[in-house]
N, C-alpha and C positions, 0 to 999 in steps of 0.2 A: 700914707706910708706908715707902717708900724715900726718904730725903732726899737733897738734892744733896751733902751732906757724905758720906753713905754711898757715893755713886758714886765718890768719889775713894779709897775704901778707908781713910778716916780714922776710921771708927767711927760709931756711932749718934748721933742727935741732930738737932735742927732745923737747917735750912739756914741758913748765915750770911746775914745781911741787912745789907749794907754800903752806906750812902748814898754816892752818887757825884755829881760835878758834872754839870750839864746837858750833854748831848752825849756823856757817857762811854758807851762801848759795849763795854768789855772787862772782863774779870775772870779770876780763876783758875778752872780747870776745877772745876765743881761748886759754885762760889760764886754766890750770888744777889746781884745788884747792883741797888739802887733807883735808877732813872734820873730819876724825877720823882714828886712828891707835890703834889696841888693842894689848894685851899682847901675843896673839897666832899668830900674823901675819896678822890678818884681816885688811883690808884697805878700807876706803870709800873715793871716789874721785868724783869730779864734774867738768864738762867742759861745757861752753856755746859756742855753735857754731854760726857762722854768721846766721842772720835771726831769732835768738831767740830760736833755738832748744837747749834743755838741755839734757845732758847725765850724768847719775849718775851710779856708779858701786860700788859693795861691793865684795871684794876678800875674799873667804872662802877657805883657804888652805886645809882643811880636807875633801873636797868633790871632786867628779869626774864629777859632772853635773853642769849645769848652767840654770838659768831661765831668760828670757828676756821679758820685758814688754814695750809696746808702749802705753802711756797714753795720751789721748786727753781730754783737759779741757772743755768738753761739755757733758751735760747729759739732763735728762728730765726737770730739773729746767729751762733750756734755751728755752723750747718749748712753743709755743702758744697753746691754746686748740685745734685749727684746725690741728696743726701738732703733736698732742699728740702721743707719741710712736715712733717718727721719729728717735731718737738717737738709740733706741733699734732695730728698724727695720733695720737701717743702719748697726749696728753691725752684724746682720745676713747676710745682703746682700754682705758685703765685701768679704765673703768667697766664693762667687759664681763665682769668676773669675776676672782676671786682663788683661791688654793688652798683657801680655806675658805668662800667665798660665791659664789653665782651673781649675775649682773647683776640678776635679779629679786629675789633676797634682799636685795641692797644697796638697791635702790629701795624695796622694801616696808618695810624697817626704818626708813628715813628718813621715808617717808610716814606710818607708824604713829604718829609723834610730832609730825607737823605741821611737820617741818623742811624745809629747802631745802638741796640739795647740788649743786654745780656746779664748773666750772673755767674758766680762760682761759689763753691763751698770748700772750706778747708777744715783742718782739725779744730781750729779755735775761733773761726769767724765765717760769716757769709756776707757776700757783697753783691749788690744789685747796681748796675752802672749803665750810663748812657753817654754816648759821644755825639755831640750835635754842633751846628753852627752856634756861635755865641748868642745870636738873636733868638734862637729857639730854646735857650736854657729854661725859660718858664714852662715850656711844654715838658721838658725832661723832668723837672721837679714835680710837676703835676702827675705825670704818668707813674714815675717811680714811687712817689709818695702814696699814690692810690694803691699800687701793688702791695706796699708794705703795711698800710694801715687798714685797707678795706677788702682784702682778699676773701673770696667766698669759700674756696676749698670744698667744693661739692663732692658728693660720693661718685657721681658719674665721671667727673673730671679726674678724680683720684684713680678710678679704674682704667681710664684711657692712658693716663700718665704712668701708671704702674708698668705697663708694657714697655713704654719708652725707657724707663729706668732699668728694667731687666735687660733691654737691648744694649744699654750703655755698659752694664756689667759684662755682658757677653763680648762686647767690643774690647773691653779691657782684657778679658781672658784670652782673646784671639791675638793680642799684641804682647809678645813675651817681654819686651823692654818695659812695658807698663806693669804687667803682672808681677815681675820680679821685685818692683819697688814696694808693692803692697805686701808681698811675701816677706820681704826683708823687715818691714815694720812689725809684722806679726811675729817673726822669728826673734827680733830684738826685744820688743816690748811685751810680747805674749798676749794673752787674752785680757788686755786692758783697753781703755778708751784710746790710747795712743797707738796700740797695736792693731786695732780694727780698722778696716777700710772706710773711707769717707762714703763710699757708695753703698755700704751695707753688704749683706749677703743675699743670695737668691731667697733663702728661707725667711730672713727678716723682712725683705721687701714684700714677699708674697703674703705675709701675715699682718702687715700694717693695715689698720682700719682708718676710716675717715676720722673717727674720734681721736685716734692716736696722733695723726698728723695735724689736725686742726687744733687739738689740745696743745701740741708742741708750739704751734703758732701763737695761740692765745697766751700761753704761759711765758714764752721766751722772747717774743718780739715786743719787749717793753722798752719804753723811751729811755730809761737810764742806761740801757745796753747798746744804744744806737748812736752812731757817729755819721754825720753828713760831711763829705769832703768834695770840693770842686776846684778845678784848676783850668786855667786858660784865660780868655778875655772875659773875666768875671768881675763884678763889683760885690764886695763882701756884704754890704748892707742889703743889696737886692736879693742875694741868696738867702740871707737871714729872713727877710720879709716873705719870700716865696715858701721857704720851709715852714715858717710860722703858720701860713695859710694852709699848707698841705697837711700839717699834723694837727691843726685845729685844737680841739679840746683835750687832746692827749697831752698837751703841754701844761696842763694844770697840775697843782700839787707842789709840795716842797721837796720832792726827791732830788738827790744829787746823783751824778754819774756813778755807775757801778765801780767798785774798787778794781784796781789793776789786777789782772790774773797773775798770781805769783807762782802757782804750781807747788805750793807748800805741802800738798797732800801726796806728792809723788814720792814713792819709796822704791828705789831701784838698786839692786845689788849687783847686777850684771845681766848679760843677755838671757832672755827667757829660756832659750834652748840653743844648742850649738849650730844646728843646721835646719834649713827648710828646703823642701824640694817640690817642684811641680814637674812631673814627667811629661814631656812633650816631644814629638818626633820633629824637631826643628833642625834646620841646617846649622844654626848657630846655638851655642849655649850662652845664656845671659846670666851673669852672676853679680852679686853684691857682697862684698866682704867689709865688715865694719864692727864698730863698738859703740857703747854709750858715749855721748859727747858732753856738751855743756848747755845749760839753759841760756835763754836769750838775754838775760840780765847779768850774766857772768861778765865781770870786768875784763876777762881774758879774751873776749870774743874778737877784739880787733887783732890781737896777736894770732888768734886761731884763724882768722880770715887770711892773714898773710901766709901762714903755714899752708892752708888749703890751696891757695893760689899757686904757690911754688911747687907743691907736691903733685897736684893734679888738676890745676885750674886753666890750663891753656896749652898751646902747641909747644911752648918752651919748658913746660913742667917736667919734672923728673919721670913721672910715670909715662907720659906721652913719648918722651924722647927714648926712654929705655925699652918700652914694650912695643910701641908702634914704629918709631923712626929707625931704631937700630936693628930690630929683629923682625918687624913686619908681622907680628903675631895677631894683631887685632885691627879692626877698623876704628873702634871707639873705645877709649879708656879715659877715666877721669875721676876726680874725687869730689866730695860734697860735704859741707857742714850744714846740718839742719838744726834749727833752734826752736824749742817750744818753751812754755813757762815751766821752769823747774827741771827741764830735761832736754835732751838733744841727742844727736848721733853724728858720728863721722863715718863715711862709707866710701868705698871705691867700687865703681861700676866698670865692667868690661864685657864685651861681646866677642866671641871667637869660636872657631871650630871646636867641636867637642874634644878632639884629640889634643888640642893645645891648652886645654884648661889647666892641667897640673903645672905646666911650665909658667903660664900666666900668673897663677896664684903664687907660685914660688917667687917670681920676680916682684910681685906686689909686696909680699911679706918682707922680702929682702930690702926693698927700697924704704919701706916704713921703718924697719929695724935700724937701718943706717941713719935715717934722720933722727930717730929717737935717741940714738947713741951719740951722734956728732952734731946735730942741729943742721941748719942751712948755712950756706956760704954768704958772705957779705953781698956778693953780686945777686944771689937769689932773693935775698930780702929786699934789696933795692928794686929789683925788677918786679917783684910781687907787689910792693907798695905802689909803684907806678901803675901797674895793671889795675889794681883796685881803685885808685883815684881816677884814672881815666875811664874805667868802666862805670863808676858811679855817675860821672857827669854825662857820659854818652847814653846811659840808660835813662836819663831824665830829659830827653829832648822832645818828648811829646806830652800832651795834656793828660793822657791816661796814666802814664807812669808817675807823673807828679801827683795826680789825684790819689793813686794807690799809696804813695809814700806818706801823704798826709793821714789817710785813714789808718794805715798800719802803725804809724808813729803814735797816734792817739790811743788806739786800742791795745797795742802790744807793749809799748814803752812808756806811755803816759807823759810823753814830752816830745817836742819837735826840735830836732837838731838841724841847723842849716848845713848845706852841703860843705861849705868851707870848714865847719867844725868837724864833721865826719872825716873829711880829707886830712885835716890836721892830726886827727887821732890815728889814722893809718900811718901817716908820715912819722909819728912819734914812736911807732913800734920798733924795738931794738932786737938784735940777734939773740940776746940772752933770754928775752921774753918768749920768743918763738921756740927756742930750744927747750925751755921749761914746759911749754904747752905740748910740744912733741913728745917729750919724755913721759908726760902723763897720758895723753890720748893714745899714743901708739904702743903702749905697753899694757893696755887694758885687755881683758878677755874679749875675744872676737866671736862673731857668728857669721855664718855663710848662707846666703840664699841663692838657689840655683833653679833656673827654668831651662830645660833642655832634655836631650835623650839619655839621661842618667837614671839609675835606680838607687834605691835606698842603700843597697849594699856597697855602692860606689862612693858614698859620701865620706866614709872613714879615710879612704885613699886620698880624696880631695883635701880633707882637713890636714893630712900629713904631707901634702905636696910642698 
C-alpha cells in the first residue's frame, strides 16, 4: 500500500490524519486533512497528491454503494467561438476507447457489475462519474482513470461521435423548454463564453477536427485542474492508493492545484440585448425574464437564495400562488439564481398559451417590483429558510449527490462547508438582508427570451406588457 506520506518521499507509514476547522481545504502535499466528522460516523477527508491532484472522500457508513467522480476544471467558458462545444464533444469522445480498452470493453466491464457510468459538461467544469457497489470501487477508479488519462480520440471515433453530438443539439432545439434557457444565456451575456451554449453550434461542431479536440484534451486535462471525489462506503486511504495507481507518472512534478477561478476578467454592464426570440409553431410559449445576478463567491448569496425560494422556489412562492393557483394562467412558473465565477443571473421561467403571455409577464414584473419595494414578510423569510435547509439535507440522501457536493466545493469554492454550517448560514439570513438584495436584483435592467409562435414585431409589445 502506498500511503500519502510515501508520496512525499518521507518514508513508509500511515497517512497523517490532521483534524481541520470547518471549511479548511488545504494541507501539505501528501497530508490527509479531516474536514468533517458527523455524529453518525460520516467523515470527510482531503489529500493533495504530488502534481496538484486533489482527492476528497465522504464516508457514509449506512450504505453499500459508492459513487466516484473525476472533475476537470474546464468547460465551455474556456472555449473560443471557433472551438465552441469542444469540452462537451470531448466528454463524449473519451468513452470511445483508450490505449488498453475498447469502448465495448469499457461498457461491458461496468455492466457486468451492475454499475452506472456517465459524464456531463457545464460552463466551468466537466465530470466523469460511476456509481457501483462499494466492493467494485477499484474497477470504477481504474475505468474512469483510464478514460481521463489514456483516451485515444481517433479520427474515425470523432466522426461517428460528431453525428451523435449534432443529434443532441437537434434534440435540444426540438424541446422549447431547453432551447429557451440557451437563448436566455445568449440574450443576457451575448457572444461571450458564458452566453454560448455548452453544446456548441452546428457550425462549430461540424468544423472541429481531430487535432482540435485531442489538442483540447492534451492541453486542458492536466493534473492541477483535476479533482477526484468519492462518497459512500469508502475508505479514504484506499481511494488515494487507487487514484495514485490510476494516474501513475502524471503525479510527478512540483505543481500545485490551479488557483480558484474568480472570474475577475468578467466585465458586464447589463444584458447584451433586451430580447431574444426563436419562432416556433408551438402550443405553448416558453419565456425567461431576468437580469444579471451575483457571482458565486458573493457574500449575499445566502440572502439571495432565501429571496429566490420565497419568490419562485416552490408551490407556496409568490409567483406560483399568484400566477398558477389564483389565476390558472400557467402550468409551470418559477425563479432561479445561477452563479458563476464573477457573474450570475436571476431569471423567472414560465410556459403558457401565447395569448396569455402579456398578462403573465405583467404579473411577474408586478410581483418582483413589489418585493423590490417592500421586501418579504417575516413568514415568507422563515418559510424560505426552512425550505432551503430541508432541501439541502434531502438532496444529499444518496452517494451521487454527496460526491457532487465534494467536487463542486473544491473546484468552485476552494473549501468544504459541512451541511450544518450551510444550514446555519441560511438560518442567519434576516429580512433586511433579503430586502437589500431584492432592491438591487429586481431593479436591474432585464432581458426577455421567448420560444413560441411570436414574431420580432411582437417583442416590443411583450416588453411593454
